[in-house]
N, C-alpha and C positions, 0 to 999 in steps of 0.2 A: 319492468318488474321480475319477470322471469329471472334475470341475472342477479337482480337484487337479492330475491328469496334465497337463490342459490347459495349467493357470497355468505349470507347471514347463518345458512343452515350448516355450512362448512367452516364457521368461525369459531374458533375456541374462546374467543372475548368478544360477542356480539355488541353491537353498540346500544347503549340507553335510549339515546335520542336519534331520530333520522328526519333530516327536514329536505325536502323536495320541491323544486320549482318548475313551473312551465309543465305541469302535469298533463293538461289537454293538448294535443297533437293539434298543429296548425291546419291539416287538413285531416279530417276524420268524418268516416260514413256512419259512425254510430254515437249513441250518447253513453259516456261513462257512467258505470254503475259502482257503488260503494265497494262491492267486493273485488274490483280492478286494483284498488290502492290500499287492500288490507294484506297484512302479514301476520302469520300464527305468532302469537307472544308477544304481538303489540296493540296497543290502542291507537286508532286512526282520528286524527283531528284534521279534516278537510276543509277547505275552503273555495268557493268559486268553481266547484268541479262539474256541477250539475245546471249551472245557468250559463249565461252568454258573457258573463263579465271577466275579463282578464284572461290569463293563461292557465289559472287555478294553481294550487298549493297544497301539500298536507305535511303534516307533522306526525311521525309515528313514535309512540313513547311506550317503552316497555312496561308489561303489566306489572314487574317488580318495583317501579317507582310511582309515586303518588303523583300524577299529573292532571291537570283541568284546564280548560280553556278559558282563556280570558278576553273580554272585550275591550277594545281600545279606543277611545273615543277620537277618532281620526277620520277625515273625509279621503284618506289615502286607501283604496280598496285593496290594494295588492300587498297585506300584510295579513300575518296568522300568528297569533300570539298562545302561548301556554305558560303556566306557573307549575313548577314543580317543588315539592316540598323538601327541605333540604334537612338536615340533623335534628335542629330544635324546631319545635312545632310551629312558632311564631315566624321562622326563617322561610323564604322562597326564592327561587331562581326563576326570572323572568326571561323567557326564551322565545325570540321572535324569528319568522322567516318573511323576508322582503322581496319582491320583485319589482325592478323599475323598468318598463319599457323602454327601448331605446328611442322610440318616437314620442315619449312622453312630453306634454306640453309645460308651461310655465306653471300652470295651476296644479298640474299632478306634482312638479318638483319642489313647490311651495308646501305642499301637504305632507310628501315624504319628508321634508326637511323638519317638520313639527315632530316627526316619529322618534328624531333625535333627543327628546324630552325622556324617552323610556331607554331601556338599558339593555344590554347582551342581544346582539342579533346577529344574524346570518342571512345572506341573501346575494341576489344577482343585481346589481345597480347600474349595470352600462355607462359606467363612467370610466372608460379606457384612459381618457385623456390625463387622468390624476397620476402624478407621480408620487407613490406613496413611502418612498425612501425619504424624500425631502418635502414632502407635501405640496408640491407644485401642482398649478392649475394653468388652464389655457383660456377660460372665459367665465363669466358671472355664475353660471350655473354651478361649476365646479368650485368656485370661490364660496359660494353661500352653502354647499354641501360640507365642504370643510370647516367654514366656520361654525356649522351647526355640529359638527363632530367636536371641535374643540370646546364649544361652550359646554357641552353635556360631558367632557372629560373622557371621552372614548379613545380606545386604542385600537389600531386597525392592525391586524395579526397576518394577514396575507401580503406576502413581497413577491412572488413568483406569478408568472402568466398562469390563468386558470383556463382559457380558452384558446383552441388553436385550429386552424382550418387549413387546408392546402392551398398554398398560393397566397395567402393572407399572414400579416404581422401578428404572433400571438399578443393576447392582450390580457390584463389583469381586470376582470369584471365582477369576479366573486368575493365578497368581503367577509369576514368575520369580524365585528366589532364589539369590544368587551369594555367594562369599567375598569379594569385592571390588566396591567402589561405582562404578568406573571403567572396567570392562571391556565393560559394554554401552554399545553405543551405534547411532545409526539405528533406534531403536526406533518401529515402525508399527504401529498398530491397523487392520488390513485387513478386509474384509468378511467374513461367515460364509460357510463352504461348505455348500452343499445347504441343507437345512432347519435345520442348526443354529441356535441364538441367541446363539453364542458368537463373539466376535471372534477373528480368527486374528493372533496376535502375529508379528511378523517383527522380528528384530532380529540386530545382528552381534556376536560376542563375540570381543574382541580376545585371541589368543593365537598363538604360534608352530606352527601345527599343521603335520603333516607330510602332504605330498600325494603318492600313487603317481602316476607317469608312466605314460601307458599308449601302446601304440604301435598304429598303424594304417595302412593302405595307402591312399595318395591318389594318385588317377590325374590327371596334368597333361594336360588334353585339348588345350591350347594348344601342347604340345610336340609333339604326333603328326605324322608324317610323311603327310600325307593324299595329297599326289601320288604316293607309293610305293605307299600302299595301294591306290589307285585303278587303279595300272596293273598291279598284281599281279592284282587282280580281273579285269581286262579279259583278262590272258593266259590266265584260268584258264576263261573263258567259252567 
């Protein structure tokens, strides 16, 4: 989080939305608090952070966009959803962050496939055996997932490995699924944060988003009457 805060503070174009998976360390000596995953200028939407369910996730939405949490009726616990208001009052962008454990059982896989009824997702699915160039698979779990993506008319936008560890074959685990194949642009595979072995995925999504104008007081020091202030101070001495 320290690295992420530093990256955002130094960015000339900070992201409007940040999605983070596996927020909770596997081995931790203390309970995470809300302040641990907060960043100035963003509203935090956490899930499974302060309980014993899953690895935890958080979506951070800039205060200049209108975002609200959405409850999705699903038995799959490791998903988090927000809706972002677009240019028109009645239009909204549904954005989800999903994590599938590599040890997920058949019931979890079935519940996750049900999520494909919804749209616009980013997450770590741990389905490294899928070839996303030609949509090949090696077992029925992958086949069911691919069929669910096809039925929902989803496009998978990541084509290069996103996870690499010394001595292991790089794999594509992190997916960005959208309902259109031309909305994603300027996709970048950036360095991992901290001790993570997953790339940070940075991309822009083309949509007419509505941003809130914020007011602030700006002091125009170059307009100050310093001669008058000096004279006044001399009179008071």
